[in-house]
N, C-alpha and C positions, 0 to 999 in steps of 0.2 A: 539830339538827331530827329528831325522832325519824322511825323506818324509817316507821308509818304515815303519817304527814305528810306523807315524802317522794312516797308512793306516789301519795297524794290529791293532792298540789301538783301531779304531771304527770299525774294522770287529767284535774284539770280544765282544765290545758292544752290536752290531746290531745282535749277535749270539744269545746272550742272552736274548735281548729285539727285538725281528724283528720288532713290531709295535709300537713304544715308541707314547704316545702323553701327552699333558699335561693333569695335573691333576684336572683343573679346568673345571667344569659343566656347559656347553652353549649350546643353538642349533643353532645359527647363528652369523654371524660375529658381529652384536651389540650388541648380550649380550655379545660376549666374551670382546667388547671393556669394556664394564661395571664390567664383572669380572676382566679383569686384571688391570682396574684402581682401584678397590676395593683392590685389593691385597697387594696395598702396605703400606710395614710393618706391614701386616697380613698374615697368612696361607691359602693355598687353602682350608683346610679343614676350617677351618674360615668362609670362604668367600662362600663355597659351603654350608652351610647350611643356611646362610643370602639369598645367590640368588634363593634356590630352592621354596620357597612361593613368592619370587619376580618374576622371570621369569616367574612364572604359570600365570602372570597377563600381564607380560611385556614384550612381543617379539621386541617393535619396537622404535626408537624414540618417536613417536607422542604418544605412547601408555604412554612411560617415562613423557611426557610432562602434559597426561592427568592425569597422576597418582599424579605429584605435588611432591615439596620437601618434604613438611612435613611427608606424607604419606611416601616416599622415605626412611626416616630416621628411622620409626617404623621397615622397612624390615632391615635396616641394620646398628642398633643402637650397635650390638654387635661388631662390628668390631671396630678396631681404627681409630680415627683421623673422625667417621661418618659426624659429620657434615660438614667438608669442603669437604670431599668425594659427600656430597650428592648435594653439591652446585656446583661442578666439572660436573658433570652427568647430572644435567638440563641443564646446561651451554653449554654442548655439545651436547645435546640432541637439542638443541635448533637451533644449530649452522647446525646441520645433516639436521635437516627439513628445514630451513633457504636457505642454499646453498646447500644442496645436494640431497635432494627432498627423503630424509630419509635414504639412502643407504651411506654403510662405503665407505669412499675413500680407492683406493687399491694402497697410492703411500705412502712412511715413510712421507715426509716434509709436508704433507698435513694433515695427521693424529695426527702428533705434534703439529700441531694448535691448534687442541681441549683442553679444561682447563682439567687438569688430565693427560694427556695422553703425555709419555716422549718418550725418543728414546727406551727406552727397552720394553714399554707397545706396541709402536707402531711394533715393530719389530715382537713380538709374535702376535698379529694382524696377520700382512703380511704373517706369517709362518701355525701359526695354521686355519688360518680361507681360506686363500688363498693360499699357497702352496706355495708361493717363500723362497729361500736361503737366511733366514734371521738371524742372532746369536745374540739372546735375552740374554746379560749376567750378570746375580743377580748376588747374594753374593756366592752360590753355585758354578756357572760356571767361577767367579773369581777365585775362591780360586781353584778348579780343573787345572785350565789352568795354575797359576801359580807352584802351587805343584807339578805336574806331570811332567811338562816341556812341557807339548801340546800346550800351547799359553802364555806364560811370558808376562807381561805386568806392568807397573806400576797403570794402568788407567782404566776404563772400557771400555771406546773406546780402546783404545791399545790393549785390550786384545780380543774386538772385529772383530780390523781389521786384527789380527793376523790370526785369527778361520777363518774368509771370506780369508785370503790369502792361509791358507796352508790346509784348510778342502779340501781333495776330493772329486769325485762322487766316487761310490753312495749314499753318508752318509752326503753330504751338506743339503738337508732336514730335517733330523732327528737329526743332531747332538746335536742342542738345546736341545733336550729333553732328548737324551740320557747323555750329560752332567750334564743335571740340577737334574737328578734322582741319577746319580752316586753319585753327591756332597752330594744329599739329604738324600740317603741311603747306600753308602757304603763310600766314601771319607769325613767321616765328620768332621766338625770344630775342635773340641777338643782332639777326637780320633778317627782318621780313620781306616777305619778294613780293614786293609792291608791284612792280612792273609784271607780273601776270594774274595778280588779283583781280576778282570779277567784280570788285564792290570797291576798289581803289578811288574813283569817283565820288563816291556817297560818303569814304573814310575821312575823320578828322585827323587823323596822323598827320601833321606837318612835313616831317623829314623823311617822303616816299623816298625808298631805293630804288636807283636806276637798274637796267638788266646789264648785269657784268659784261665787260668787253670781252669779247674772244680773245684768247691767248694766239698770237700767230704762230706758227708753225714754221719751221725753215725742211727743207728738201735736204 
């Protein structure tokens, strides 16, 4: 995709949604670390349902340690892989308390050393909590990057690096949100809704899907 097309691509998404944000609910950087870690192979809706009562009690790593692993499991038992996730969340809380004074570090490499925190999670935290220009590539963004031609790549890291290289200002902070929301609600995996896509004419996807015909009703 050409430089001018990339700018226009983001400009249209930004015009449609001027203030994009994550759909995960959180009150501070630590709660976001927990929410994103819990969201692996789970939906944001499911995570939010579980964390509403959890975050009413837990705002800091020390409070998570005070809650304990078994009580944490009770809060998140509706989330997939909750046993492993609970173990990782408690282990990460211990590291944050012992090594960082309970504060969430603002460096990707440091965040990735926490149990249950990978590169994508670290990028989300840096972007959403600290406003850094990071590109957290999940399945939606990977699909949008390749399907549209915005940032084609064979691996998640390749797509991330291409987005980092090609995404212009003033769209760099919000890019991750626009792309994930576009992939989640418009550029869907099985049947992209090209007929209502703001950037369809810029997209390289050849098999554009037409608007579904309305079903005829009988009196």
